[in-house]
C-alpha positions in Angstrom: -119.3 180.5 41.2 -115.6 180.0 42.0 -113.8 179.0 45.1 -110.6 180.7 46.0 -107.6 178.7 47.2 -106.6 181.1 49.9 -108.2 182.9 52.9 -107.0 185.8 55.0 -104.7 184.6 57.7 -103.7 181.4 55.9 -100.2 180.8 54.7 -99.7 181.3 50.9 -98.8 178.2 49.0 -97.4 177.9 45.5 -100.2 177.2 43.1 -100.1 174.0 41.2 -100.9 174.2 37.5 -103.9 172.1 38.3 -105.3 174.4 41.0 -108.3 175.3 38.9 -109.7 171.7 39.0 -111.0 172.0 42.5 -113.0 175.2 41.8 -114.2 173.8 38.5 -115.4 170.5 40.1 -117.1 172.5 42.9 -119.0 174.7 40.4 -120.1 171.6 38.3 -121.4 169.9 41.4 -123.2 173.0 42.6 -124.9 173.3 39.2 -125.7 169.6 39.1 -127.2 169.9 42.5 -129.7 172.5 41.3 -130.6 170.4 38.3 -131.2 167.3 40.4 -133.2 169.3 43.0 -135.4 170.6 40.2 -136.2 167.1 38.9 -136.8 165.6 42.3 -139.2 168.4 43.3 -140.9 168.1 39.9 -141.6 164.4 40.5 -143.4 165.0 43.8 -147.2 164.9 43.4 -148.8 167.8 45.3 -151.8 165.7 46.1 -149.7 162.9 47.6 -147.7 165.3 49.5 -150.8 167.0 51.0 -152.2 163.6 52.0 -148.9 162.6 53.6 -148.8 165.8 55.7 -152.5 165.4 56.6 -152.0 161.8 57.8 -149.0 162.8 60.0 -149.5 164.4 63.3 -147.7 167.5 64.5 -145.9 165.3 67.1 -144.6 162.9 64.3 -143.3 165.8 62.2 -141.6 167.5 65.1 -140.0 164.2 66.2 -138.8 163.5 62.6 -137.3 167.0 62.4 -135.6 166.4 65.8 -134.1 163.1 64.8 -132.9 164.6 61.5 -131.1 167.3 63.4 -129.6 164.8 65.7 -128.5 162.6 62.8 -126.7 165.4 60.9 -125.2 166.7 64.2 -123.7 163.2 64.7 -122.5 163.2 61.2 -120.3 166.2 62.0 -118.6 163.8 64.5 -117.5 161.7 61.5 -115.3 164.5 60.2 -114.1 165.5 63.7 -112.9 161.9 64.3 -111.2 161.8 60.9 -109.5 165.2 61.4 -108.2 164.0 64.8 -106.7 160.9 63.2 -105.0 163.0 60.5 -103.7 165.4 63.1 -105.5 168.4 61.7 -106.8 171.2 63.9 -109.9 172.8 62.3 -112.5 175.0 64.0 -115.7 173.1 64.7 -117.8 175.6 62.8 -115.8 174.8 59.7 -116.0 171.1 60.4 -119.8 171.3 60.9 -120.2 173.3 57.6 -118.1 170.9 55.6 -119.7 167.8 57.1 -123.3 168.9 56.8 -123.0 170.3 53.3 -121.0 167.3 52.0 -123.3 164.7 53.3 -126.5 166.6 52.2 -125.1 166.9 48.7 -123.7 163.3 48.6 -127.0 161.8 49.9 -128.9 163.5 47.1 -126.4 163.2 44.2 -124.8 159.8 45.1 -121.2 158.9 44.5 -120.1 160.3 48.0 -116.3 159.9 47.3 -116.6 162.3 44.4 -119.4 164.6 45.4 -118.9 164.7 49.2 -115.1 164.9 48.7 -115.4 167.8 46.4 -117.7 169.8 48.7 -115.3 169.0 51.6 -112.4 170.3 49.6 -114.3 173.5 48.8 -114.8 174.2 52.5 -111.5 172.8 54.0 -109.1 174.2 51.4 -109.8 177.7 52.7 -108.2 176.4 56.0 -105.1 175.1 54.3 -106.2 171.4 54.1 -104.6 169.7 51.0 -106.6 167.6 48.5 -104.8 164.4 49.7 -105.9 165.1 53.3 -109.5 165.7 52.2 -109.4 162.4 50.4 -108.1 160.6 53.5 -110.7 162.4 55.6 -113.5 161.3 53.3 -112.4 157.6 53.4 -112.1 157.6 57.3 -115.5 159.2 57.6 -117.0 156.6 55.3 -115.3 153.9 57.4 -117.1 155.3 60.4 -120.5 154.9 58.7 -119.8 151.3 57.7 -118.5 150.3 61.1 -121.6 151.8 62.8 -123.9 150.2 60.2 -122.3 146.8 60.8 -122.6 147.1 64.6 -126.3 148.0 64.5 -127.1 145.4 61.9 -125.4 142.7 63.9 -127.2 143.8 67.1 -130.7 143.9 65.5 -130.3 140.6 63.8 -129.5 138.8 67.1 -131.8 140.9 69.4 -134.9 140.6 67.2 -134.2 137.4 65.2 -137.8 136.2 65.1 -139.4 139.4 64.0 -136.7 140.1 61.5 -137.2 136.7 60.1 -140.9 137.5 59.6 -140.1 140.7 57.8 -137.5 139.0 55.6 -139.7 136.0 55.0 -137.0 133.6 55.9 -136.0 131.3 58.8 -134.5 132.6 62.1 -131.4 130.4 61.3 -130.6 132.4 58.2 -130.9 135.6 60.2 -128.5 134.3 62.8 -126.0 133.1 60.2 -126.0 136.6 58.6 -125.6 138.2 62.0 -122.7 135.9 62.8 -121.0 136.7 59.5 -121.3 140.4 60.2 -120.1 140.0 63.8 -117.0 137.9 62.6 -116.2 140.5 59.9 -116.4 143.4 62.4 -114.4 141.5 65.1 -111.8 140.5 62.5 -111.3 144.2 61.5 -111.0 145.3 65.2 -108.4 142.6 65.8 -106.5 143.6 62.7 -106.2 147.3 63.7 -105.5 146.4 67.3 -102.4 144.3 66.5 -100.4 147.1 64.9 -100.4 150.2 62.8 -102.3 149.6 59.6 -102.0 151.6 56.3 -104.2 151.5 53.3 -102.1 151.8 50.1 -103.7 152.6 46.8 -101.6 153.6 43.7 -98.9 155.2 45.9 -101.5 156.9 48.2 -101.0 155.9 51.8 -103.8 156.2 54.4 -102.9 155.3 58.0 -106.0 153.7 59.4 -107.3 154.6 62.9 -106.1 152.4 65.8 -108.4 150.4 68.1 -109.4 153.3 70.4 -110.5 155.6 67.6 -112.1 152.7 65.7 -114.3 151.9 68.7 -115.3 155.5 68.9 -116.1 155.4 65.2 -118.3 152.4 65.8 -120.3 154.0 68.6 -120.6 157.3 66.7 -121.7 155.5 63.5 -124.2 153.3 65.4 -125.8 156.3 67.1 -126.1 158.2 63.8 -127.7 155.2 62.0 -130.2 154.8 64.8 -131.1 158.5 64.6 -131.6 158.4 60.8 -133.7 155.3 61.1 -135.8 156.9 63.8 -136.8 159.7 61.4 -138.7 157.2 59.3 -139.9 155.1 62.2 -141.7 157.9 63.9 -143.5 158.8 60.6 -145.0 155.3 60.2 -148.7 155.0 60.8 -149.7 154.6 64.5 -150.5 151.2 65.9 -148.1 149.2 63.7 -146.7 147.3 66.7 -143.4 146.9 64.9 -140.4 146.7 67.3 -137.8 149.4 66.6 -135.1 146.7 66.6 -136.8 144.8 63.8 -137.4 148.0 61.8 -133.7 148.8 62.1 -132.7 145.6 60.3 -135.2 146.4 57.5 -134.0 150.0 57.3 -130.3 149.0 57.1 -131.0 146.4 54.4 -132.9 149.0 52.4 -130.0 151.4 52.7 -127.6 148.7 51.5 -129.8 147.9 48.5 -130.0 151.7 47.7 -126.2 152.1 48.0 -125.7 149.1 45.7 -128.0 150.5 43.1 -125.9 153.7 42.9 -129.2 155.7 42.6 -128.8 159.1 44.2 -129.8 158.8 47.8 -131.2 155.3 46.9 -134.1 157.1 45.3 -136.9 154.7 44.4 -134.8 151.6 45.4 -134.9 152.4 49.1 -138.6 153.1 49.0 -139.4 149.9 47.1 -137.4 147.8 49.6 -139.1 149.4 52.6 -142.6 148.9 51.0 -141.9 145.2 50.6 -140.5 144.9 54.2 -143.5 146.7 55.6 -146.1 145.2 53.4 -148.3 144.2 56.3 -148.8 147.8 57.1 -151.3 150.1 55.2 -149.6 150.7 51.8 -150.7 154.3 51.3 -149.8 155.4 54.8 -146.3 153.8 54.5 -145.9 155.4 51.1 -146.8 158.8 52.7 -144.3 158.2 55.5 -141.6 157.4 53.0 -142.4 160.6 51.0 -142.2 162.7 54.2 -138.9 161.0 55.1 -137.4 161.8 51.7 -138.4 165.5 52.1 -137.4 165.9 55.8 -134.2 163.9 55.8 -132.9 164.5 52.2 -134.5 167.5 50.4 -134.7 170.1 53.2 -131.1 169.5 54.3 -130.0 169.5 50.7 -131.7 172.9 50.1 -130.2 174.3 53.3 -126.7 173.0 52.3 -126.9 174.8 48.9 -127.9 178.0 50.7 -125.0 177.7 53.2 -122.5 177.0 50.5 -123.6 180.0 48.5 -123.5 182.2 51.6 -120.1 180.8 52.5 -118.8 181.7 49.1 -120.3 185.2 49.3 -118.6 185.8 52.6 -115.2 184.6 51.2 -115.5 187.1 48.3 -116.4 190.0 50.6 -113.4 189.2 52.9 -111.1 189.0 49.9 -112.2 192.4 48.6 -111.7 193.9 52.1 -108.0 193.1 52.1 
């Protein structure tokens, strides 16, 4: 599968001698995605999967699918905010395709800067977006995620200090200290971007950071997306757990952070182990079943859909090129 550098109606640009690196990277990631998907599906025990679906009600499954849809819809806003900051005008259908497919692939393969950035370039390059702009877009979108994560973590640690302390098996004071540290870090960043134009410089590459207005929008958008993603797992938990959503949010975010630090694709195994420890007072088998359903609904199904959409998108490109 190859990915052309030009689409009908787009201005022709002189090809760099390295133009083939983008198509090659896209092809490699697409092939790697199929391999990873095969191994993930192979590791799923049919019996465990059947029991998980049997224990979940139709209402739980529909809610999980609904929150998954909402989460990925909000993720498209990450790219939309970044495109606005970069002054790029891209149709929303292209933004939605690039965002959904890049996050679905990155969540499963890991290393989002490489995998998500490559998929974005595959989609956006057809609209004339340069590789450097895709790199900037990926960084700004990632910043949205971290700002939202910090905002929700801070709120949950202060709002549900006692119950979070019980889950974390530590004192409320420790929880409050961590919450204060997150709050100070977030406030410091907001003050920094509010007092002047800020630019991130790395090896000659300059990225103008969003100002206060866009940063606040990033925080709200990221917070809403994190809450929607967490809700997918929350509604799949066994009934009667009496676990406040605010407390669950703190455990979910911590598990996400541990999964990210592990560099395991999608935090596979690490995320589940952390959540099982945090929710150890709930029935083990039912929590394990909920985690399996969460992995399938939030990661595997969108991942399969993303691969189908990318393949269809490439087919449509080829057909249009041949019609010229």
